[in-house]
C-alpha positions in Angstrom: -7.7 17.9 21.0 -7.8 19.6 17.6 -10.1 18.5 14.9 -7.2 17.1 12.9 -6.1 14.8 15.7 -7.7 11.4 16.2 -6.3 9.2 18.9 -5.7 5.5 18.2 -8.2 4.7 21.0 -11.0 6.8 19.3 -10.3 5.2 16.0 -10.3 1.7 17.6 -13.7 2.4 19.1 -15.0 3.5 15.8 -13.7 0.4 14.1 -15.3 -1.7 16.9 -18.6 0.1 16.3 -18.5 -0.8 12.6 -17.9 -4.4 13.6 -21.1 -4.4 15.6 -23.3 -3.5 12.6 -25.4 -6.5 11.6 -26.2 -5.7 7.9 -26.0 -3.1 5.1 -29.1 -1.3 6.4 -27.6 -0.8 9.9 -24.4 0.4 8.3 -26.3 2.8 6.1 -28.2 4.2 9.1 -25.0 4.4 11.1 -23.2 6.3 8.4 -26.2 8.7 7.8 -26.2 9.6 11.5 -22.4 9.8 11.8 -21.6 11.8 8.7 -23.0 14.9 6.9 -24.4 14.5 3.4 -21.3 16.1 1.8 -19.1 13.7 3.8 -21.1 10.8 2.6 -20.8 12.0 -1.0 -17.0 12.4 -0.6 -16.6 8.9 0.7 -18.9 7.4 -1.9 -17.0 9.2 -4.7 -13.6 8.1 -3.3 -14.9 4.5 -3.2 -16.1 4.8 -6.8 -12.7 6.1 -7.9 -10.9 3.3 -6.1 -13.1 0.6 -7.7 -12.5 2.1 -11.1 -8.8 2.2 -10.5 -8.9 -1.4 -9.5 -10.8 -2.3 -12.7 -7.8 -0.8 -14.6 -9.4 2.4 -15.7 -6.9 5.2 -16.3 -6.8 8.2 -14.0 -7.8 10.5 -16.9 -10.8 8.3 -17.8 -12.0 8.3 -14.2 -11.5 12.0 -13.8 -13.6 12.7 -16.9 -16.3 10.2 -16.1 -16.8 11.2 -12.5 -16.1 14.9 -13.1 -13.4 15.2 -10.5 -9.9 16.5 -10.5 -7.0 14.4 -11.7 -5.3 15.2 -8.3 -8.2 13.5 -6.5 -7.9 10.4 -8.6 -4.1 10.5 -8.2 -4.4 10.6 -4.4 -6.7 7.6 -4.4 -4.4 5.8 -6.8 -1.5 6.4 -4.4 -3.4 5.0 -1.5 -4.5 2.0 -3.5 -1.0 1.4 -4.6 1.0 2.3 -1.5 -1.5 2.0 1.4 -1.9 -0.7 3.9 -3.5 -3.1 1.4 -6.9 -3.0 3.2 -8.7 -1.5 0.2 -7.4 -4.2 -2.1 -8.3 -6.9 0.4 -11.9 -5.6 0.5 -12.1 -5.2 -3.3 -10.9 -8.8 -3.7 -13.5 -10.1 -1.1 -16.3 -8.2 -2.9 -15.1 -9.6 -6.2 -15.3 -13.1 -4.8 -18.8 -12.5 -3.5 -19.9 -11.2 -6.9 -18.1 -13.9 -8.9 -17.4 -17.0 -6.7 -14.9 -19.5 -8.1 -16.2 -22.5 -10.0 -16.1 -25.7 -8.0 
């Protein structure tokens, strides 16, 4: 298997591993062991870009503030807009945790 190929079975096992994590600390430790420091930075930056896009910031604003290329922001925007919807689902859930509806 080449490095670019990931089987559905492998990805399913990885997803199952994430579901076994009990808290943020376990997740952090899992990610630290699984990924290199540059990979962690890349994922963190992509998440920051996606959050800012979801907040309504422009691609140019995000590119300037995070010192990243406009193409990087554009790719994240395309995934947020045209992806599976999982990113938006998680963003909405996190928003509800941060700002629960008034009873």
